[in-house]
mmCIF file as Biopython writes it, N, C-alpha, C and O atoms, coordinates in Angstrom:
data_model
#
loop_
_atom_site.group_PDB
_atom_site.id
_atom_site.type_symbol
_atom_site.label_atom_id
_atom_site.label_alt_id
_atom_site.label_comp_id
_atom_site.label_asym_id
_atom_site.label_entity_id
_atom_site.label_seq_id
_atom_site.pdbx_PDB_ins_code
_atom_site.Cartn_x
_atom_site.Cartn_y
_atom_site.Cartn_z
_atom_site.occupancy
_atom_site.B_iso_or_equiv
_atom_site.auth_seq_id
_atom_site.auth_asym_id
_atom_site.pdbx_PDB_model_num
ATOM 1   N N  . MET A ? 1  ? -36.655 53.714 239.447 1.0 0.0 1  A 1 
ATOM 2   C CA . MET A ? 1  ? -36.319 55.430 239.567 1.0 0.0 1  A 1 
ATOM 3   C C  . MET A ? 1  ? -35.517 55.949 240.930 1.0 0.0 1  A 1 
ATOM 4   O O  . MET A ? 1  ? -35.413 55.630 242.114 1.0 0.0 1  A 1 
ATOM 5   N N  . THR A ? 2  ? -35.035 56.915 240.037 1.0 0.0 2  A 1 
ATOM 6   C CA . THR A ? 2  ? -33.811 57.454 240.619 1.0 0.0 2  A 1 
ATOM 7   C C  . THR A ? 2  ? -34.275 58.246 241.605 1.0 0.0 2  A 1 
ATOM 8   O O  . THR A ? 2  ? -35.289 58.875 241.304 1.0 0.0 2  A 1 
ATOM 9   N N  . GLU A ? 3  ? -33.755 58.445 242.921 1.0 0.0 3  A 1 
ATOM 10  C CA . GLU A ? 3  ? -34.137 59.060 244.342 1.0 0.0 3  A 1 
ATOM 11  C C  . GLU A ? 3  ? -33.079 59.829 244.408 1.0 0.0 3  A 1 
ATOM 12  O O  . GLU A ? 3  ? -31.942 59.543 244.784 1.0 0.0 3  A 1 
ATOM 13  N N  . PHE A ? 4  ? -33.698 61.262 243.850 1.0 0.0 4  A 1 
ATOM 14  C CA . PHE A ? 4  ? -32.649 62.520 243.821 1.0 0.0 4  A 1 
ATOM 15  C C  . PHE A ? 4  ? -32.510 62.964 245.011 1.0 0.0 4  A 1 
ATOM 16  O O  . PHE A ? 4  ? -32.057 64.091 244.812 1.0 0.0 4  A 1 
ATOM 17  N N  . ASP A ? 5  ? -32.600 62.827 246.129 1.0 0.0 5  A 1 
ATOM 18  C CA . ASP A ? 5  ? -32.022 63.365 247.356 1.0 0.0 5  A 1 
ATOM 19  C C  . ASP A ? 5  ? -30.753 62.153 247.403 1.0 0.0 5  A 1 
ATOM 20  O O  . ASP A ? 5  ? -30.352 62.077 248.565 1.0 0.0 5  A 1 
ATOM 21  N N  . ASN A ? 6  ? -30.204 61.442 246.727 1.0 0.0 6  A 1 
ATOM 22  C CA . ASN A ? 6  ? -29.241 60.504 247.422 1.0 0.0 6  A 1 
ATOM 23  C C  . ASN A ? 6  ? -27.772 60.859 246.067 1.0 0.0 6  A 1 
ATOM 24  O O  . ASN A ? 6  ? -26.598 60.494 245.999 1.0 0.0 6  A 1 
ATOM 25  N N  . LEU A ? 7  ? -28.729 61.797 245.122 1.0 0.0 7  A 1 
ATOM 26  C CA . LEU A ? 7  ? -27.582 62.222 243.972 1.0 0.0 7  A 1 
ATOM 27  C C  . LEU A ? 7  ? -26.521 63.076 244.332 1.0 0.0 7  A 1 
ATOM 28  O O  . LEU A ? 7  ? -26.785 63.851 245.251 1.0 0.0 7  A 1 
ATOM 29  N N  . THR A ? 8  ? -25.313 63.143 243.817 1.0 0.0 8  A 1 
ATOM 30  C CA . THR A ? 8  ? -24.644 64.465 244.006 1.0 0.0 8  A 1 
ATOM 31  C C  . THR A ? 8  ? -24.588 65.904 242.921 1.0 0.0 8  A 1 
ATOM 32  O O  . THR A ? 8  ? -24.480 65.766 241.703 1.0 0.0 8  A 1 
ATOM 33  N N  . TRP A ? 9  ? -24.648 66.773 243.353 1.0 0.0 9  A 1 
ATOM 34  C CA . TRP A ? 9  ? -25.184 67.991 242.730 1.0 0.0 9  A 1 
ATOM 35  C C  . TRP A ? 9  ? -24.095 68.917 242.384 1.0 0.0 9  A 1 
ATOM 36  O O  . TRP A ? 9  ? -23.501 69.428 243.333 1.0 0.0 9  A 1 
ATOM 37  N N  . LEU A ? 10 ? -23.708 69.240 241.117 1.0 0.0 10 A 1 
ATOM 38  C CA . LEU A ? 10 ? -22.324 69.675 240.998 1.0 0.0 10 A 1 
ATOM 39  C C  . LEU A ? 10 ? -22.758 71.134 241.499 1.0 0.0 10 A 1 
ATOM 40  O O  . LEU A ? 10 ? -21.771 71.587 242.079 1.0 0.0 10 A 1 
ATOM 41  N N  . HIS A ? 11 ? -23.691 71.970 241.528 1.0 0.0 11 A 1 
ATOM 42  C CA . HIS A ? 11 ? -23.657 73.499 242.158 1.0 0.0 11 A 1 
ATOM 43  C C  . HIS A ? 11 ? -24.637 73.288 243.205 1.0 0.0 11 A 1 
ATOM 44  O O  . HIS A ? 11 ? -25.762 73.787 243.227 1.0 0.0 11 A 1 
ATOM 45  N N  . GLY A ? 12 ? -24.134 72.518 244.065 1.0 0.0 12 A 1 
ATOM 46  C CA . GLY A ? 12 ? -25.461 72.385 244.745 1.0 0.0 12 A 1 
ATOM 47  C C  . GLY A ? 12 ? -26.751 72.028 244.491 1.0 0.0 12 A 1 
ATOM 48  O O  . GLY A ? 12 ? -27.237 71.842 243.375 1.0 0.0 12 A 1 
ATOM 49  N N  . LYS A ? 13 ? -27.558 71.890 246.047 1.0 0.0 13 A 1 
ATOM 50  C CA . LYS A ? 13 ? -29.070 71.368 245.723 1.0 0.0 13 A 1 
ATOM 51  C C  . LYS A ? 13 ? -30.030 72.069 244.789 1.0 0.0 13 A 1 
ATOM 52  O O  . LYS A ? 13 ? -30.207 73.270 244.994 1.0 0.0 13 A 1 
ATOM 53  N N  . PRO A ? 14 ? -30.599 71.558 243.909 1.0 0.0 14 A 1 
ATOM 54  C CA . PRO A ? 14 ? -31.466 73.007 242.893 1.0 0.0 14 A 1 
ATOM 55  C C  . PRO A ? 14 ? -32.487 73.176 243.785 1.0 0.0 14 A 1 
ATOM 56  O O  . PRO A ? 14 ? -33.083 72.226 244.294 1.0 0.0 14 A 1 
ATOM 57  N N  . GLN A ? 15 ? -32.913 75.214 244.178 1.0 0.0 15 A 1 
ATOM 58  C CA . GLN A ? 15 ? -33.633 75.579 244.961 1.0 0.0 15 A 1 
ATOM 59  C C  . GLN A ? 15 ? -34.818 75.077 244.791 1.0 0.0 15 A 1 
ATOM 60  O O  . GLN A ? 15 ? -35.442 74.502 245.683 1.0 0.0 15 A 1 
ATOM 61  N N  . GLY A ? 16 ? -35.334 75.302 243.311 1.0 0.0 16 A 1 
ATOM 62  C CA . GLY A ? 16 ? -36.492 74.391 242.812 1.0 0.0 16 A 1 
ATOM 63  C C  . GLY A ? 16 ? -37.049 72.942 242.743 1.0 0.0 16 A 1 
ATOM 64  O O  . GLY A ? 16 ? -36.346 71.945 242.904 1.0 0.0 16 A 1 
ATOM 65  N N  . SER A ? 17 ? -38.067 72.929 242.547 1.0 0.0 17 A 1 
ATOM 66  C CA . SER A ? 17 ? -38.548 71.429 242.074 1.0 0.0 17 A 1 
ATOM 67  C C  . SER A ? 17 ? -39.460 71.496 241.322 1.0 0.0 17 A 1 
ATOM 68  O O  . SER A ? 17 ? -40.134 72.516 241.182 1.0 0.0 17 A 1 
ATOM 69  N N  . GLY A ? 18 ? -39.725 69.972 240.443 1.0 0.0 18 A 1 
ATOM 70  C CA . GLY A ? 18 ? -41.302 69.633 239.936 1.0 0.0 18 A 1 
ATOM 71  C C  . GLY A ? 18 ? -41.813 68.500 239.605 1.0 0.0 18 A 1 
ATOM 72  O O  . GLY A ? 18 ? -41.225 67.623 240.238 1.0 0.0 18 A 1 
ATOM 73  N N  . LEU A ? 19 ? -42.552 68.101 238.983 1.0 0.0 19 A 1 
ATOM 74  C CA . LEU A ? 19 ? -43.296 67.081 238.859 1.0 0.0 19 A 1 
ATOM 75  C C  . LEU A ? 19 ? -43.282 66.610 237.372 1.0 0.0 19 A 1 
ATOM 76  O O  . LEU A ? 19 ? -43.821 67.280 236.490 1.0 0.0 19 A 1 
ATOM 77  N N  . LEU A ? 20 ? -42.633 65.413 237.126 1.0 0.0 20 A 1 
ATOM 78  C CA . LEU A ? 20 ? -42.738 64.611 235.522 1.0 0.0 20 A 1 
ATOM 79  C C  . LEU A ? 20 ? -44.334 63.890 235.511 1.0 0.0 20 A 1 
ATOM 80  O O  . LEU A ? 20 ? -44.571 62.837 236.102 1.0 0.0 20 A 1 
ATOM 81  N N  . LYS A ? 21 ? -45.228 64.562 234.831 1.0 0.0 21 A 1 
ATOM 82  C CA . LYS A ? 21 ? -45.761 63.825 234.732 1.0 0.0 21 A 1 
ATOM 83  C C  . LYS A ? 21 ? -46.103 62.749 233.353 1.0 0.0 21 A 1 
ATOM 84  O O  . LYS A ? 21 ? -45.700 62.982 232.213 1.0 0.0 21 A 1 
ATOM 85  N N  . ALA A ? 22 ? -46.806 61.723 233.688 1.0 0.0 22 A 1 
ATOM 86  C CA . ALA A ? 22 ? -46.916 60.425 232.699 1.0 0.0 22 A 1 
ATOM 87  C C  . ALA A ? 22 ? -48.212 59.871 232.492 1.0 0.0 22 A 1 
ATOM 88  O O  . ALA A ? 22 ? -48.471 58.860 231.838 1.0 0.0 22 A 1 
ATOM 89  N N  . ASN A ? 23 ? -48.909 60.522 233.025 1.0 0.0 23 A 1 
ATOM 90  C CA . ASN A ? 23 ? -50.421 59.735 232.985 1.0 0.0 23 A 1 
ATOM 91  C C  . ASN A ? 23 ? -50.876 60.501 231.628 1.0 0.0 23 A 1 
ATOM 92  O O  . ASN A ? 23 ? -50.323 61.533 231.248 1.0 0.0 23 A 1 
ATOM 93  N N  . PRO A ? 24 ? -52.229 59.711 230.761 1.0 0.0 24 A 1 
ATOM 94  C CA . PRO A ? 24 ? -53.036 60.665 229.837 1.0 0.0 24 A 1 
ATOM 95  C C  . PRO A ? 24 ? -53.361 61.575 230.400 1.0 0.0 24 A 1 
ATOM 96  O O  . PRO A ? 24 ? -53.226 62.640 229.798 1.0 0.0 24 A 1 
ATOM 97  N N  . GLU A ? 25 ? -53.931 61.611 231.786 1.0 0.0 25 A 1 
ATOM 98  C CA . GLU A ? 25 ? -55.252 62.838 232.001 1.0 0.0 25 A 1 
ATOM 99  C C  . GLU A ? 25 ? -53.822 63.797 232.403 1.0 0.0 25 A 1 
ATOM 100 O O  . GLU A ? 25 ? -54.075 64.987 232.219 1.0 0.0 25 A 1 
ATOM 101 N N  . ASP A ? 26 ? -52.559 63.592 232.847 1.0 0.0 26 A 1 
ATOM 102 C CA . ASP A ? 26 ? -51.767 65.099 232.772 1.0 0.0 26 A 1 
ATOM 103 C C  . ASP A ? 26 ? -51.774 66.103 231.844 1.0 0.0 26 A 1 
ATOM 104 O O  . ASP A ? 26 ? -51.663 67.296 232.126 1.0 0.0 26 A 1 
ATOM 105 N N  . PHE A ? 27 ? -51.914 65.606 230.629 1.0 0.0 27 A 1 
ATOM 106 C CA . PHE A ? 27 ? -52.128 66.334 229.518 1.0 0.0 27 A 1 
ATOM 107 C C  . PHE A ? 27 ? -52.863 66.544 228.634 1.0 0.0 27 A 1 
ATOM 108 O O  . PHE A ? 27 ? -53.033 65.596 227.867 1.0 0.0 27 A 1 
ATOM 109 N N  . VAL A ? 28 ? -53.471 67.595 228.396 1.0 0.0 28 A 1 
ATOM 110 C CA . VAL A ? 28 ? -54.831 67.993 227.925 1.0 0.0 28 A 1 
ATOM 111 C C  . VAL A ? 28 ? -54.464 68.865 226.663 1.0 0.0 28 A 1 
ATOM 112 O O  . VAL A ? 28 ? -53.283 68.667 226.380 1.0 0.0 28 A 1 
ATOM 113 N N  . VAL A ? 29 ? -54.996 69.655 225.908 1.0 0.0 29 A 1 
ATOM 114 C CA . VAL A ? 29 ? -54.628 70.463 224.481 1.0 0.0 29 A 1 
ATOM 115 C C  . VAL A ? 29 ? -56.312 70.528 224.376 1.0 0.0 29 A 1 
ATOM 116 O O  . VAL A ? 29 ? -57.157 69.637 224.451 1.0 0.0 29 A 1 
ATOM 117 N N  . VAL A ? 30 ? -56.446 72.385 224.113 1.0 0.0 30 A 1 
ATOM 118 C CA . VAL A ? 30 ? -57.488 72.554 223.918 1.0 0.0 30 A 1 
ATOM 119 C C  . VAL A ? 30 ? -57.037 73.304 223.112 1.0 0.0 30 A 1 
ATOM 120 O O  . VAL A ? 30 ? -56.183 74.067 223.563 1.0 0.0 30 A 1 
ATOM 121 N N  . GLU A ? 31 ? -57.456 73.470 221.265 1.0 0.0 31 A 1 
ATOM 122 C CA . GLU A ? 31 ? -57.565 74.320 220.372 1.0 0.0 31 A 1 
ATOM 123 C C  . GLU A ? 31 ? -58.389 75.107 220.264 1.0 0.0 31 A 1 
ATOM 124 O O  . GLU A ? 31 ? -59.593 74.924 220.438 1.0 0.0 31 A 1 
ATOM 125 N N  . ASP A ? 32 ? -57.906 75.993 219.993 1.0 0.0 32 A 1 
ATOM 126 C CA . ASP A ? 32 ? -58.281 77.483 220.038 1.0 0.0 32 A 1 
ATOM 127 C C  . ASP A ? 32 ? -58.065 78.090 217.953 1.0 0.0 32 A 1 
ATOM 128 O O  . ASP A ? 32 ? -57.139 78.287 217.167 1.0 0.0 32 A 1 
ATOM 129 N N  . LEU A ? 33 ? -59.436 78.142 217.950 1.0 0.0 33 A 1 
ATOM 130 C CA . LEU A ? 33 ? -59.394 78.421 217.041 1.0 0.0 33 A 1 
ATOM 131 C C  . LEU A ? 33 ? -58.622 79.777 216.188 1.0 0.0 33 A 1 
ATOM 132 O O  . LEU A ? 33 ? -57.887 79.747 215.201 1.0 0.0 33 A 1 
ATOM 133 N N  . GLY A ? 34 ? -59.090 80.887 216.963 1.0 0.0 34 A 1 
ATOM 134 C CA . GLY A ? 34 ? -59.181 82.206 216.792 1.0 0.0 34 A 1 
ATOM 135 C C  . GLY A ? 34 ? -60.144 82.613 216.002 1.0 0.0 34 A 1 
ATOM 136 O O  . GLY A ? 34 ? -59.966 83.615 215.308 1.0 0.0 34 A 1 
ATOM 137 N N  . PHE A ? 35 ? -61.379 81.885 215.964 1.0 0.0 35 A 1 
ATOM 138 C CA . PHE A ? 35 ? -62.578 82.721 215.387 1.0 0.0 35 A 1 
ATOM 139 C C  . PHE A ? 35 ? -63.353 81.666 215.983 1.0 0.0 35 A 1 
ATOM 140 O O  . PHE A ? 35 ? -62.949 80.528 216.227 1.0 0.0 35 A 1 
ATOM 141 N N  . THR A ? 36 ? -65.271 82.453 216.340 1.0 0.0 36 A 1 
ATOM 142 C CA . THR A ? 36 ? -66.066 81.798 215.919 1.0 0.0 36 A 1 
ATOM 143 C C  . THR A ? 36 ? -67.153 81.258 214.955 1.0 0.0 36 A 1 
ATOM 144 O O  . THR A ? 36 ? -68.142 81.762 214.423 1.0 0.0 36 A 1 
ATOM 145 N N  . PRO A ? 37 ? -66.457 79.784 214.941 1.0 0.0 37 A 1 
ATOM 146 C CA . PRO A ? 37 ? -67.655 79.246 213.880 1.0 0.0 37 A 1 
ATOM 147 C C  . PRO A ? 37 ? -68.900 80.154 213.412 1.0 0.0 37 A 1 
ATOM 148 O O  . PRO A ? 37 ? -69.608 80.716 214.248 1.0 0.0 37 A 1 
ATOM 149 N N  . ASP A ? 38 ? -69.065 80.235 212.399 1.0 0.0 38 A 1 
ATOM 150 C CA . ASP A ? 38 ? -70.370 80.604 212.158 1.0 0.0 38 A 1 
ATOM 151 C C  . ASP A ? 38 ? -72.000 79.882 211.095 1.0 0.0 38 A 1 
ATOM 152 O O  . ASP A ? 38 ? -73.108 80.230 210.688 1.0 0.0 38 A 1 
ATOM 153 N N  . GLY A ? 39 ? -71.355 79.087 211.109 1.0 0.0 39 A 1 
ATOM 154 C CA . GLY A ? 39 ? -71.471 77.771 209.684 1.0 0.0 39 A 1 
ATOM 155 C C  . GLY A ? 39 ? -72.137 78.213 208.732 1.0 0.0 39 A 1 
ATOM 156 O O  . GLY A ? 39 ? -73.287 77.929 208.394 1.0 0.0 39 A 1 
ATOM 157 N N  . GLU A ? 40 ? -70.971 79.342 208.026 1.0 0.0 40 A 1 
ATOM 158 C CA . GLU A ? 40 ? -70.869 79.015 206.843 1.0 0.0 40 A 1 
ATOM 159 C C  . GLU A ? 40 ? -69.752 78.333 206.319 1.0 0.0 40 A 1 
ATOM 160 O O  . GLU A ? 40 ? -69.049 77.559 206.969 1.0 0.0 40 A 1 
ATOM 161 N N  . GLY A ? 41 ? -69.580 78.670 204.976 1.0 0.0 41 A 1 
ATOM 162 C CA . GLY A ? 41 ? -68.642 78.070 203.977 1.0 0.0 41 A 1 
ATOM 163 C C  . GLY A ? 41 ? -69.062 76.306 204.076 1.0 0.0 41 A 1 
ATOM 164 O O  . GLY A ? 41 ? -70.026 75.784 204.636 1.0 0.0 41 A 1 
ATOM 165 N N  . GLU A ? 42 ? -67.832 75.620 203.235 1.0 0.0 42 A 1 
ATOM 166 C CA . GLU A ? 42 ? -67.794 74.711 202.750 1.0 0.0 42 A 1 
ATOM 167 C C  . GLU A ? 42 ? -67.273 72.814 203.603 1.0 0.0 42 A 1 
ATOM 168 O O  . GLU A ? 42 ? -67.544 71.637 203.364 1.0 0.0 42 A 1 
ATOM 169 N N  . HIS A ? 43 ? -66.113 73.875 205.003 1.0 0.0 43 A 1 
ATOM 170 C CA . HIS A ? 43 ? -65.712 73.011 205.500 1.0 0.0 43 A 1 
ATOM 171 C C  . HIS A ? 43 ? -66.463 73.006 206.494 1.0 0.0 43 A 1 
ATOM 172 O O  . HIS A ? 43 ? -67.384 73.799 206.690 1.0 0.0 43 A 1 
ATOM 173 N N  . ILE A ? 44 ? -65.890 71.484 207.686 1.0 0.0 44 A 1 
ATOM 174 C CA . ILE A ? 44 ? -67.177 70.457 208.373 1.0 0.0 44 A 1 
ATOM 175 C C  . ILE A ? 44 ? -65.919 70.696 209.854 1.0 0.0 44 A 1 
ATOM 176 O O  . ILE A ? 44 ? -64.767 70.278 209.732 1.0 0.0 44 A 1 
ATOM 177 N N  . LEU A ? 45 ? -66.272 71.230 210.829 1.0 0.0 45 A 1 
ATOM 178 C CA . LEU A ? 45 ? -65.753 71.028 212.592 1.0 0.0 45 A 1 
ATOM 179 C C  . LEU A ? 45 ? -65.492 70.109 213.003 1.0 0.0 45 A 1 
ATOM 180 O O  . LEU A ? 45 ? -66.151 70.311 214.023 1.0 0.0 45 A 1 
ATOM 181 N N  . LEU A ? 46 ? -64.997 68.960 213.203 1.0 0.0 46 A 1 
ATOM 182 C CA . LEU A ? 46 ? -65.362 68.387 214.393 1.0 0.0 46 A 1 
ATOM 183 C C  . LEU A ? 46 ? -64.487 68.378 215.937 1.0 0.0 46 A 1 
ATOM 184 O O  . LEU A ? 46 ? -63.277 68.563 216.061 1.0 0.0 46 A 1 
ATOM 185 N N  . ARG A ? 47 ? -65.222 68.178 216.754 1.0 0.0 47 A 1 
ATOM 186 C CA . ARG A ? 47 ? -64.564 67.968 218.482 1.0 0.0 47 A 1 
ATOM 187 C C  . ARG A ? 47 ? -64.229 66.915 218.675 1.0 0.0 47 A 1 
ATOM 188 O O  . ARG A ? 47 ? -65.138 66.085 218.668 1.0 0.0 47 A 1 
ATOM 189 N N  . ILE A ? 48 ? -63.252 66.562 218.856 1.0 0.0 48 A 1 
ATOM 190 C CA . ILE A ? 48 ? -62.383 64.946 219.147 1.0 0.0 48 A 1 
ATOM 191 C C  . ILE A ? 48 ? -61.791 65.295 220.216 1.0 0.0 48 A 1 
ATOM 192 O O  . ILE A ? 48 ? -61.114 66.315 220.337 1.0 0.0 48 A 1 
ATOM 193 N N  . LEU A ? 49 ? -62.057 64.271 221.276 1.0 0.0 49 A 1 
ATOM 194 C CA . LEU A ? 49 ? -61.540 63.716 222.204 1.0 0.0 49 A 1 
ATOM 195 C C  . LEU A ? 49 ? -60.917 62.669 222.412 1.0 0.0 49 A 1 
ATOM 196 O O  . LEU A ? 49 ? -61.544 61.987 223.222 1.0 0.0 49 A 1 
ATOM 197 N N  . LYS A ? 50 ? -60.165 62.281 222.149 1.0 0.0 50 A 1 
ATOM 198 C CA . LYS A ? 50 ? -59.207 61.266 222.683 1.0 0.0 50 A 1 
ATOM 199 C C  . LYS A ? 50 ? -58.009 60.976 223.636 1.0 0.0 50 A 1 
ATOM 200 O O  . LYS A ? 50 ? -57.049 61.671 223.968 1.0 0.0 50 A 1 
ATOM 201 N N  . ASN A ? 51 ? -58.336 59.908 223.912 1.0 0.0 51 A 1 
ATOM 202 C CA . ASN A ? 51 ? -57.765 58.903 225.188 1.0 0.0 51 A 1 
ATOM 203 C C  . ASN A ? 51 ? -56.999 58.202 224.793 1.0 0.0 51 A 1 
ATOM 204 O O  . ASN A ? 51 ? -57.631 57.723 223.852 1.0 0.0 51 A 1 
ATOM 205 N N  . GLY A ? 52 ? -55.503 57.456 224.766 1.0 0.0 52 A 1 
ATOM 206 C CA . GLY A ? 52 ? -55.189 56.860 224.420 1.0 0.0 52 A 1 
ATOM 207 C C  . GLY A ? 52 ? -54.785 56.385 223.011 1.0 0.0 52 A 1 
ATOM 208 O O  . GLY A ? 52 ? -54.267 55.316 222.690 1.0 0.0 52 A 1 
ATOM 209 N N  . CYS A ? 53 ? -55.256 57.754 222.016 1.0 0.0 53 A 1 
ATOM 210 C CA . CYS A ? 53 ? -54.631 57.554 220.451 1.0 0.0 53 A 1 
ATOM 211 C C  . CYS A ? 53 ? -53.431 58.639 220.041 1.0 0.0 53 A 1 
ATOM 212 O O  . CYS A ? 53 ? -53.258 59.773 220.486 1.0 0.0 53 A 1 
ATOM 213 N N  . ASN A ? 54 ? -52.861 58.098 219.302 1.0 0.0 54 A 1 
ATOM 214 C CA . ASN A ? 54 ? -52.556 59.172 218.491 1.0 0.0 54 A 1 
ATOM 215 C C  . ASN A ? 54 ? -52.918 60.331 218.010 1.0 0.0 54 A 1 
ATOM 216 O O  . ASN A ? 54 ? -54.119 60.582 218.107 1.0 0.0 54 A 1 
ATOM 217 N N  . THR A ? 55 ? -52.296 61.056 217.556 1.0 0.0 55 A 1 
ATOM 218 C CA . THR A ? 55 ? -52.604 61.985 215.760 1.0 0.0 55 A 1 
ATOM 219 C C  . THR A ? 55 ? -52.780 61.259 215.221 1.0 0.0 55 A 1 
ATOM 220 O O  . THR A ? 55 ? -53.991 61.087 215.087 1.0 0.0 55 A 1 
ATOM 221 N N  . ARG A ? 56 ? -51.899 60.242 214.470 1.0 0.0 56 A 1 
ATOM 222 C CA . ARG A ? 56 ? -51.531 59.242 212.970 1.0 0.0 56 A 1 
ATOM 223 C C  . ARG A ? 56 ? -52.886 58.220 213.227 1.0 0.0 56 A 1 
ATOM 224 O O  . ARG A ? 56 ? -53.470 57.835 212.214 1.0 0.0 56 A 1 
ATOM 225 N N  . PHE A ? 57 ? -53.343 57.820 214.430 1.0 0.0 57 A 1 
ATOM 226 C CA . PHE A ? 57 ? -54.077 56.521 214.597 1.0 0.0 57 A 1 
ATOM 227 C C  . PHE A ? 57 ? -55.955 57.318 214.160 1.0 0.0 57 A 1 
ATOM 228 O O  . PHE A ? 57 ? -56.787 56.765 213.441 1.0 0.0 57 A 1 
ATOM 229 N N  . VAL A ? 58 ? -56.130 58.719 214.887 1.0 0.0 58 A 1 
ATOM 230 C CA . VAL A ? 58 ? -57.110 59.062 214.849 1.0 0.0 58 A 1 
ATOM 231 C C  . VAL A ? 58 ? -57.658 59.997 213.225 1.0 0.0 58 A 1 
ATOM 232 O O  . VAL A ? 58 ? -58.738 60.404 212.795 1.0 0.0 58 A 1 
ATOM 233 N N  . ALA A ? 59 ? -56.395 60.008 212.789 1.0 0.0 59 A 1 
ATOM 234 C CA . ALA A ? 59 ? -55.866 60.731 211.492 1.0 0.0 59 A 1 
ATOM 235 C C  . ALA A ? 59 ? -56.566 59.739 210.342 1.0 0.0 59 A 1 
ATOM 236 O O  . ALA A ? 59 ? -57.454 60.062 209.553 1.0 0.0 59 A 1 
ATOM 237 N N  . ASP A ? 60 ? -56.059 58.729 210.445 1.0 0.0 60 A 1 
ATOM 238 C CA . ASP A ? 60 ? -56.060 57.718 210.080 1.0 0.0 60 A 1 
ATOM 239 C C  . ASP A ? 60 ? -57.999 57.035 209.969 1.0 0.0 60 A 1 
ATOM 240 O O  . ASP A ? 60 ? -58.892 56.912 209.131 1.0 0.0 60 A 1 
ATOM 241 N N  . ALA A ? 61 ? -57.851 56.885 210.805 1.0 0.0 61 A 1 
ATOM 242 C CA . ALA A ? 61 ? -59.171 56.162 211.554 1.0 0.0 61 A 1 
ATOM 243 C C  . ALA A ? 61 ? -60.605 57.152 210.531 1.0 0.0 61 A 1 
ATOM 244 O O  . ALA A ? 61 ? -61.378 56.873 209.615 1.0 0.0 61 A 1 
ATOM 245 N N  . LEU A ? 62 ? -60.328 58.250 211.309 1.0 0.0 62 A 1 
ATOM 246 C CA . LEU A ? 62 ? -60.980 59.389 209.959 1.0 0.0 62 A 1 
ATOM 247 C C  . LEU A ? 62 ? -61.175 59.226 208.852 1.0 0.0 62 A 1 
ATOM 248 O O  . LEU A ? 62 ? -62.278 59.165 208.309 1.0 0.0 62 A 1 
ATOM 249 N N  . ALA A ? 63 ? -59.841 59.106 208.227 1.0 0.0 63 A 1 
ATOM 250 C CA . ALA A ? 63 ? -59.949 59.050 206.644 1.0 0.0 63 A 1 
ATOM 251 C C  . ALA A ? 63 ? -60.872 57.481 206.243 1.0 0.0 63 A 1 
ATOM 252 O O  . ALA A ? 63 ? -61.696 57.510 205.328 1.0 0.0 63 A 1 
ATOM 253 N N  . LYS A ? 64 ? -60.617 56.181 207.030 1.0 0.0 64 A 1 
ATOM 254 C CA . LYS A ? 64 ? -60.777 55.435 206.615 1.0 0.0 64 A 1 
ATOM 255 C C  . LYS A ? 64 ? -62.806 55.367 206.618 1.0 0.0 64 A 1 
ATOM 256 O O  . LYS A ? 64 ? -63.477 54.881 205.708 1.0 0.0 64 A 1 
ATOM 257 N N  . PHE A ? 65 ? -63.378 56.029 207.958 1.0 0.0 65 A 1 
ATOM 258 C CA . PHE A ? 65 ? -64.661 56.514 207.846 1.0 0.0 65 A 1 
ATOM 259 C C  . PHE A ? 65 ? -64.967 57.142 206.627 1.0 0.0 65 A 1 
ATOM 260 O O  . PHE A ? 65 ? -65.844 56.743 205.861 1.0 0.0 65 A 1 
ATOM 261 N N  . LEU A ? 66 ? -64.151 58.256 206.415 1.0 0.0 66 A 1 
ATOM 262 C CA . LEU A ? 66 ? -65.151 59.060 205.380 1.0 0.0 66 A 1 
ATOM 263 C C  . LEU A ? 66 ? -64.755 58.726 204.208 1.0 0.0 66 A 1 
ATOM 264 O O  . LEU A ? 66 ? -65.360 59.332 203.324 1.0 0.0 66 A 1 
ATOM 265 N N  . LYS A ? 67 ? -63.855 57.889 203.794 1.0 0.0 67 A 1 
ATOM 266 C CA . LYS A ? 67 ? -63.722 57.008 202.626 1.0 0.0 67 A 1 
ATOM 267 C C  . LYS A ? 67 ? -62.576 57.798 201.696 1.0 0.0 67 A 1 
ATOM 268 O O  . LYS A ? 67 ? -62.351 57.494 200.525 1.0 0.0 67 A 1 
ATOM 269 N N  . ILE A ? 68 ? -61.962 58.759 202.351 1.0 0.0 68 A 1 
ATOM 270 C CA . ILE A ? 68 ? -60.741 59.597 202.194 1.0 0.0 68 A 1 
ATOM 271 C C  . ILE A ? 68 ? -59.239 59.433 201.813 1.0 0.0 68 A 1 
ATOM 272 O O  . ILE A ? 68 ? -58.497 60.415 201.791 1.0 0.0 68 A 1 
#
């Protein structure tokens, strides 16, 4: 990893700072449906908590489980 304090800055040292996040715990997504499910209709809603899996893997696993 580069120690940023040792770099030469083109326009002077930045006034702000930040933190790069790299752990799965750093990334949380909560989907907002925009409506409250009312139990009517032909769809099934699932709440899925995934950790260490990408969306493609989860979608493929669901499709295999549901045989679709």
